[in-house]
Structures are given as C-alpha cells and as structure tokens.
N, C-alpha and C positions, 0 to 999 in steps of 0.2 A: 569584506566588501561583498555586496549582493550583486546578482546578475544585472539588475537594472542600472547599477552604478558603473558597470563596465560595458554596457550595451548588449548584453546577452539576454535573449528573450526567455522568460520563465517557461518551464515545461508545462505547468498547470496554473491557471488563474481562475479562482472561484470568487465571484463578486456578487454579494448580497443574495446568495442562493437561498431560496425558500421553496419547500416542497410540502404540499398539503395533500393527504390521502384520506379519503373517507371522512372528511371533516376534522381530521387530526393533523396537527402540524408536526411533520417529521423532521424538518430543518427550517430554521428561522434566521434569515439574514447572515448566513455563514460567509465569511470573507477571508481569503488567504491566497498565497501563491507559493508554488514549489520551485525551488531552484533546480536546474539540470544537474544530474549526477549526485543527488542527495538521497539519503535514506531516512524517510519520515515515518515515525510511529503514530498511529491513530488509536487513541485510547478513549475509554468511556464505558459506563455501565451498560448493561443490556437495555435496549430500547432507546439509547441516546441518539441514534441516527447514523451510526458508523456505516452500516451496509447501504443505507439510502444515499449517503454522500459518495460512496465508492461507485454505486450504480450511476449516479449523476455524472461522475467524472468519465466513466466508460461510455456513457451516452445511451444507456438503456432505461433511464428513469425519467418519467415526465416531470418537468419542473414547473412550479407555479410562478416564480418570479426570479429575477437575477440571471446571471450568465455563467457559463463554464467554458473556458477556452483551454484546449489541450494541444500542445505542440503547434500553436499558432492558428488552430482551426476550432470551430464549434465542436464541443464534445459529441461524439457519435458520427461525425462526418465520415463519409465512405473512405477517403484517403487515409484515415487513421487505422483502418482495420489491421494492417500489417505492422503498425508502429506501436500498438498498445496491447499488452498482455493482461488478462484478467483471470484471477482464480477466485471462485466463489467458495462459500463455506462448505457447501455440499459438492462432492466430486462430480464434475460435469464431463464424464467420459462414458463410453459404451461398455456396459458390464459384460457383454457376451463376446467381446473382442479381447485379444491379448494386448499387453502394454505396447508392444511394437506395432501391432495393427492399428491401434488407436492413433499412435503418433504418425504413422504413415498416412492415415486418412487426414488428420488435421494439417499435416505438412502440405498435402495437395491442396486443401482448402485455402491455406494461407499463402501458397506459392513459395514455401520454404524449401531449400535444397534437401535432398534425401540424406545428405551427410549430417544434417542437423539431428537426425533421429538418434544416432549413437552418442552424439555429443550431449544431448539433454538427458538421455538415460544415465550417462555417467555423472552428470552434474547433480542429479537428484538421487544417485546411488541406488538405482534399480536394476543393475546388470543381472543379478541372479533371477529376477522376476520378469525379465524382458519378454519372454515368450509365454508367460503365464496369463491365463484369462483373468480379467480384472475382477470379476465376481468372486474369485477365490482368494483375493488379496485381503489383507487386514485394512482397517479404516485408515490408518496412517499411510499405508502403501498406496491406497487409492488416492489419497490427497496428494501424494507425490507425483502420481501420474498426471493429475490435473495441473500441477505446477510445471511438469515437463512440457505439457502442451502449450502453456503460456510462454515458455522460453524459446519455442520454435521461431526461427526467423530473426533472432536478436532484436526484440522490441526495444524502443527507446524509453517507454514508460511501462512499469509493472504495477498493477493494482492488485494487492493480495489480501484477501479477507480471511484472517485467522489461519494462515497457511501451516502453522505448526501444531494445531490442535491434534491431540491423539498421538503425538510423536514422543519418543523417549528423550531424555535430556541430551544424550550424546548426538542424536540425529538433529535435534533442535539447534544445538550449537553449530553443527556442520552446515545446516541450511542458512543460519545467520552469517556464517563465514562466507557462504556463496553470495548472499545478498550484499555483503560488504564488498566483495570482489566485483560484482556487477556495478555497484555505485562507482567504484574506482574506474571502471571502463566507461563511465559517463551515463549509465542507465539511471533514470529517476525511479525511485521505489516509494510507494505508499503502502504500508503494512499495518493492518489492524491486529490487535493482540489483547488478551486478558492476562498475559503473563508479565508481571511487572519487571522481572529481571531482564526481559528483552528490551525494555526501554533504554537500558545502558548501551545497547548496540546501535541506537539511532542517533543521527546527527541532530534531529529536531523532533519535538513531540507536539501533537495537536490533541487537545482534550475536549471531547464533546460531553455535554450534559443537558438533558431535556431539550434536545433539538438545537442547542446553541453552542457556538465555539466558546468554551470557558477559558482556555489557556492555550498559549502558543509560545514555544521557546525551546531552547536546549535544556537538557536535564539539569545542567548546572544553574541555569537561570531560574528554573522552577524550584530547585532546592534552595537557592538564595531567597526567592520570593516567599517560600513557605517556612523557611527555617528548619526544614527537615532534610536529613541526609539519606534515609532509606527511600528508594523509589516508590515502594508501596505506600509509605506514609505520606510522601509528596502527593500521590494520587488521591488518597483518602482525605487529606487536608483540603485540597482544592475542591473535591466533591462536596465535602461537608460545609466549607466556608464560602464557596462561590467567589473566590478571589480571581480577578482578571489577570491574565498573563501579561508579561512585560511587553511594551511596545517594540516593534521591529524597526528596521531602518528604512522602510519604504513609505513615503508620505502618502501615496495613493492607496496602498493596501496595508493598513496598520496591522500589527501583530505578526510581522514576518521577522524571523530570527536569522542572524547571520551565523551559519555553522562554523565559519572560520574563526569566530570570536573565541571559541573555546576548544577548537580542534575537533577532529572526527574520531569517534571512539569505536567505530565498527572495524 
C-alpha cells in the first residue's frame, strides 16, 4: 500500500520536471514520488541527469518546466532548510578547520543542538579524526565529514550524491547499514550510486538515461522485467534496451513502486 492510499503525503513529488542548461536538456519530463521512510537508489550512466535531479529536489537548480514538491512545500522553500540534508559529490566543508569545528559551525547555522556533534561523528565513524584538520584527511574521510554535516538536526529527507565513493567495502557496508536505520526511523533517503551491489540495499530504484526516467521499481520488479538476476546485468539490460519500468500504484504519478510489495532489503 502506498502513502497516497493511506492518506500520508509523499515526502517528494516530482511532476514533469524539465531542466535545460545552455541549450542542452539535462532532464526531460521526469515524474515520480518518494514515500516517507524509504531508501531509494538513483542510478544511471554519467551525464544521465542524476546530480541535476538531486539539485532540483534540494532547490538549488533552476528548472525550466514542471514542479518539485518536498515535504509539502516547493523545493528550496526557506522552511525546508532544517528539514533537508544534502551531500554533494565534492566535500562541502572547510578544509582549514577540524572535523569538530566544521560540525560546530554548521550546527549553529542550522540551529541544531550541540549534542548532535558527537552523535553524527559517531554515526559516520570519525571519532579518531574528530579533532583533525579536514585538509589532512583522506578523500573518503572528507566525504564522511560532509555526510556528518547533513545528519545534523535529524533531517526528514536526505539527498546523497554518491556518498560512498572512495570508501573501502567495509565502510561502505557500515554506511548503508546507517542509511537503513535512518529509513527505519522514518527518514526518506535518495542516494545516487555507480556501485551496483548497493542497489540490493534499496527499497526502490530509479534509473535515468539521457535525461529521462527509464525505469522505476524494486530490484525484484526490474529483475523480472529484464529476466536478469545480477543487479549489474539488470542495469546494463535496461540501458541497452531502453525498456520502461513497471507501472506503480499511483494513477496520478505513474511509475511509483510499492516497497511493501517485496519487502525492504536494507
């Protein structure tokens, strides 16, 4: 059963979203909705429009047509500042400050309690580096600092652009365990990735290709659609053959999958 069927408002509604930049169409008629408390993977080749879509949801992307509604408000509305966390591909923290100093600064900006600082340091496992200057950290450690800033204040929506790039397999697994726990607490997560085994940790998958939403469904639905068992082969089959994903249960926003149909794997 979807949120619309039980009267719960979707966390994100993207309706006919089109973005044109410099004469190039970055997104074309993209349409979907995200249920509260779900972990959605955003997949697609480089240049497919993943980052543009995430920027539109956060409200920092100028859109050409369509609408994006986040937690009941237009994307980017001022009241959403403390309710949405965003992690970009490149670490967005101050390199000349320590991990703790960065978090203290962002906590003040967001109005988050100071007790959040130790909590998020522990969640991203940066306790040994807490007082280390960011410029001396590895790339993966800097990415975790950015993730920690996004977790300040317990946001209701997390938009994470390839948050596990540069991390070793053990740490990637631990972060995906964290994402699963956040979803269980009711946080909605949209996570982009190029690592296909991470698709198995998602309740639902969105696949972009050439600025359009190519497929939308659970991994099981997409496996059945393509006749492929391996997640990477599912991805390649859809990219190569351009098969549309299964219809979802919402008549107003087609392409929405019900994560309860096959259970949650995170």
